[in-house]
Structures are given as structure tokens and as C-alpha cells.
N, C-alpha and C positions, 0 to 999 in steps of 0.2 A: 835717297829718302827725303821727302819734304814733310815737315810737321808744321801745321798752321796753328799759331797761338791766337786763341779768341778769348774774349771776356768783356764784361761790361766795364764802363769807366770806373776808376778808383778801386779796382780789385787787385792791382799789382802787376797787371799784364805788361805795361810799358817798362816797369822796373826790371822785371824778369828778362824781357827782351834786351834791355840795355846791358844786363849782366852777360847774356849770351853773346852779344856782339863784341863785348870786351874780351870774352874768352877767346873768340876767334882772332881778334886783333893782336893778342899777346902770344899766339901760338907760333913758334919759330918754324915748325914743320909744315903747317898748313895755314898760311897767313889768311887773316880775315879778308873776305872779298864781298863787296856790296854789289849785287846784281842790279838792284834798284833800292831805293831808300828803306824799304821795309823787309829786306831779305838778308839774312846773315848766314855764312857758311862757317861751321866750326868742325874741328877734328873729333872723331869718335875715340874716346879713351880706350887704349888697348896696350896693356903692359907687356904683352907678348912681343910687340915690335921692338922695344928696346932690348929685350933679351936676345931676339934673333939677330940684332945688330952685332952682338958679341960673337955670333957664329960666322957671319959673312963679312964683317968689317966694311960695310957699304959706304959710299960717298954721302948717301942720305937715306932717311927712312920716312915713309909717307903713310900716315893713317888714312883710313877711309873717311869720308866726310858726310855731314848731314846738314840739310838746309832747314833753317827755322824762318818761317814767314810770319811777320807781325801783321795780323789781319785787323786793320783798324776800321772805324766807321760804323760799328754796330750800334744802332739805337732801335727802339720800338718802331716798327714800320719799315725796317731795312728791306724787307721782301717787296715793299711797294716803292722802293727807291728813296726812302727817307735817309738823311745823312749821306753817307757814302755807300748806301745800300747796294747798288749794282756792282760797284767795285768789290765790296765785301764778299758778295756771293760768287763773283768770278774767281776771287782768290781761293775761296773754299774749294771750288771745283778742281783747282790745280794741285792741291796737297793730297798726300797719301793718308794722313791721319790728322786728328785734331787734338791739340792740347788745350783743354778748356780750363783757364785759370779762374778759380772760384775763391772769393774772399771768405776767410774763416777767422777773422779777427775783428774785435771791436776797437774803435779809435774815434773819439769824438772830434778829433782834428781832421779826419779824413771823411768827407761827406759822401754818403752813398746816394746813388741816383734815385733810389726809391725810399730814402730817408731812414731805412733800417736795414740790418744785415740779415739775409736769409738765403743760404746757399742753394736750396732747392728751387726757390722762386727765381733766383738769378739764372740757374740752369734752364728753367722752363722758358724764360724770356728769350734766350738765344735759340733754344730748340724750336720754339713756336715760329720764329722767323724762318728757320730752315724748312720746317714743315710747310709753312705757307708757300714758300718758293717751290717746293716739290709738288704741292697740290696744283699750283698754277701751271707748271710744266706738264704734269700728268693729265690735266684736263684738256690741254691742247692735243696731247697724244691720243686721248680717248676720242676726241672729235675727229681727228684724221683717220683713226682706225675704224670708226663707225662707217665711214664712206667705203672702206675696203671690205667690210663684212658683206656688203652687197654683191661682191664678186663670187661669193660662195666658197671661197677658200677657207678650210677649217682653221688654219693657223690664226686668222684674224678673229674668229669666234673665241678661240682659246685665249688670245691676247685680251679680248674684251672682258672676259670673265676675270682674268688675273688683274687687269688694270682696275676694275671696279672694286675688287677685293682689297687691293693696295690703297685705293682712295679711301675706302671705308675706315681702314686702320689709321691712315694719316689723319683723318678727321677726328679720330679718337686720340690724337697726339702720340701715336706709336711710331717711332722712327723706323725707317726701312731696315736698318741694321739689326733690329730686334724681331723682324719678321722671318718666318721659316719658309724657305722655298725648296722644292725638290729640284733635281737636275734639269728637268724639262722646263720648269718655270724660270729657273735662273737663266737659262739660255734665251728665253723669250724677252727678258728685260736687260740683257747684257749691254745693249746699246743705249740704255737710259742711265744718265749719270745723276742719280739721286744724291742730293746733298746730305740727307740724313742716313745714307748708307756708309758714310765715313766712320771708321772706328774712332773711339774717343778715349783719351786718358784725362782724368781730372787732376789738376795741380792745385792742391789745397794750400792756399797762401795763409800761413799763420804768423803770429807775432814772434819777435826774436826770443822772448822768454819761454815760448811754448814749443819751440822747434825740437828740443831734445826730449821733451815729455809733454805730449799733447793729449794725453788720455782724458783729462778733465775738460777738454774743449767741446762744449755742446754743439757748436756749429759744425765741427769736424764730424761728430757723430751723426748729425743730420745728413751730411754729404756722404759718409760711408754707407749709411742705410740706403740712400737713393742709388748710389753706384752699384751696390750689391744686387739690386733688383735687375740691373741690365748687364751684370757681369763685367763692369768696367773697373779698371784699376785706378786707385787713388794714390798719388805721390805727394807726400807732405813736404812742403818747401817753405822757406822764408825768402821772399824776393830781395829784401834789403840785405840779408846775409849773403845771398848769392852774389850781389854786387861787391861785397867786401871780399869774398873768397877769390874772385878773379883778379883782385888787386894784389894778392899775395904771390910770392915766389913759390915754385913747386915744393921746395923743401920746407916751407912754412905752413903749407896747407894742412898736412896731416896733423900737426900739433894743434892748429886752430880748430879743425873738425873734432878732434878728441876733447878739446876744452869745452866745446858747446854740446858734446854728447851725441854726435852722429858719426857714422863711419864713412860716409860718401857724400860728395856735393850733390845738390838737387839736380843740377844740369846733367851730371853723369847718370843719375838714376832715371831721369826723363829719357835720355838716349837709350838706355838699356830696355826700359819699358816700351819704347817705340819699336825697337828691334823685335822684341817678343810679340808685340801686338800685330806686327806686319809679317811675322814669320821669316825674319831675315837672319842670316849668319855671315861670318867673314872667313874667307880663306886667305892664306898668306903666301907671298912669293919672296924669294931672297937671292941676292947675288952681290958681286962687288960694286955694282952701280947703285943698287937701291934695294931696300927691304920695304915691302908695301902690303897693306891690307886691302882686300877687295870685298865689297858687299854683294851678296847674291841671295835669292829667295831659297829658303830651305827646300831641298828636293831637286835642286838644279843639277843636271848631269855635267860631266867634265867638259865636253865640247862647248856647251853654252857658257860655262864658267870661264873657259879660256877666251871666249868671245868678248868678255868684259874688258880684257886687256887690249885685244885688237881683233877685228873681224877676220883677219887672215888666220889667226890662231884657231878659230872655229871652222873656217872653210877647209883648212888643210890639216885638221887635227889627226894625229897619229896615235898618241898615247899621253897619259899624264903620269909623271913620276911623283908619288905621294908618300908623305910620312906624317903621322899625327904629331902635332906640336909637342905634346908632353913626352912622346917617345924620343923625339929629337933632343929634347932637354935632358932626358936621362942619359943619352949617349954622350953628350958633351960636345959633339961636333958632327957636321954633316958627313964627313969622311968616315968616321967611326960607324955612323948609322948605315952607310952603304956597305961597309965591310961586314956588318952583322946581318945584312940582308933585310933590313927594316924599311928600306925605301922600295915601295911597291910599284909595279907597272900596272896601270889601270886603263881600260879601254873606254869606248864611247858610251857604255851603259853605266859607268860608275857614277854614283850619286855623291856629290861632294859633302864633306862633313865640316862642321865649324872647327877652325883651327888646323885644317889640312895645310901643310907646307908643300907647295906644288911647283913642279917644273913641267911645262907643256912642250911636247915635241910636235912639230907640225911641218908640213911641206906644201908650198903653193907655187 
């Protein structure tokens, strides 16, 4: 899963990304890796792994990972190549979802690019650049399709009507992700990678003293009202505090979070929100060599889940031996779970569940 972090200058985007990269750098189980200067890989927090390690006594345990892409270079006119516009837009195309960092704090020492703080205006600035880029791409597609309409093939007439409808909505500043398509229409545009089709999570960056109690924050209220109209989730964070959290040792974090009045670090909440947004789940594998989590799309069947480990597992799939994590925990050991008949044998049509502890049998 790749989450792209976007935001205007001085909203806290870089501070948040710095906290994310430090979280990766300090992870013993999944060390931070820089693919390129603006990409960081961090482990997905999953307490089930450490408990499974007690069952299997593995040499190591490996969480699944998530990529955060710091998408820099956005200024007004990015869709026309201003700033790092073209690079910005290409990075957006490569991510699965967008974390849009929005400033929800007042600070006279931190200058806003538009001289005042307004979350909705900031969102619209970025959305407009994505809309402009989509319109430019769609207009080229309409031009090519118009030539094909002359062939008489009905498919091109259907596309023409759909393209014009999408164009009209984009011109009204409606992103593609908020447009409703039936199954046939969705198929007609499946080869068009609209930037505004990317799902969005808003990260509301508040001040340190508002993180535990932000009810009186008028800027946050503005953002929540806007987000509710498009059914997007808002995660309240403080980028500065996130930087402090990742500097702490694991056993110090819980006390620190309790002291500031929150239950979970913002990074962890962003990851969970990303999983929910993209419909992802994790299944688990365990043995003496390694305990590991694997990310799959909810609804994935056992052979395709096995293929995440190795393509041979999918090609030669025989069966999956599965037990729910909580059932295994109740039994106290894998051997006891087997004795009680709780380890099920599932075939090719089994749909994997979040927290399934699995062993795949295959033959190639």
C-alpha cells in the first residue's frame, strides 16, 4: 500500500513525513528503507505478531509494511507544470490513496502561503490542480474518441456520452471519486487513471495544546464539515508531537500518549484509516523461522493470498490450514488448537479473513 502525502507549504506535511521516516528508521523488525529521497517504508503496527511469536518461538517476526510518499512541489499552476508540477502529478498517479495534510492551527510565526489559515480553501487549491490535470487528460481522450465514433461502433458513442458527462462534473469542481458510475460505465473508464479518483484521508494538523481536546477548534470544524460532504475521514494529528513520539522507546510511548490525552499515535491511526479506506486486511503465518503478516484485499481467496508469499504457492495450491487468531490465542498453543480440531482445512474458494493464521499446502 502506498499513501501519498500532499499539502500546501507550511501546513506540517514535511514535519509529519520526517516523523514517519524516523519511525521506519528506528524499527528493528522492518528497517527504514529509502527507495528514493521522498519515499519511506514503515512497519504496520500489529500486536498480534508479538503474541504469535510466543507460540512459534521464531528466529524473527516481520510486520507487513506501508509506503509513505512525500509528494512535494505543489503550487498553484502545478497542472501546467509550475514548480515541480509534472513530478507532483506523476507521483500522485503512483499512490493508492492520498493523505491530505491540512493546517488547522493559528501561529503568527508560521506564515501561510495565502496569508491566512482556511482549511477548505487549502483543500480546494490542491483539488483544483488535480481537476485541471484530469480535464486536460480527458479532453485529449475525447478528441481521440471523436475520430473513432465515425467507425459506427456503438462503444465509442457510449464513451463519448460518458466522457462529456465526466467533463461537465469536473468543470463544476466535482472529483471523479464522488461521481457515481454503474458497472458498464466503470468498465468504459477503467483504463483512464483519473487523479481525482484517488481516495482521500484528511490529516488535520492541530497545535500541541489542542491535540487531546480539539472541540473548540473552529478550523477543524470547517474541515470536518467539508469532509463529511464527501464521506472522507479526518484524522486529527499534531505533526510536532508525532516527531516527539518516534524519539521515545516503546515502553515510554504509552505513558506519553496518556499524558497528552490520546490513546494512539497519529501515524498508527493514519495506517489503520488507510487500510479501511482501501479495503485491506492482514493474514498471518507462523513457524520456527518467521512469524509474519501479509496484506491482502478484503475478499481475496486462499490461492491468491498464498501467491503473496510465492507464486508457486498459488500455482500448486492444494489447501490452506486456517485458524482464527483469537481462537489460537484461547487455545494457548498451535498443538492444542490442532487437538481440538480448530485448525480447519480450506479449499480454493475459501475467502481469507483478517487475522487468519494460515499454513498453505502446495505442490509444483
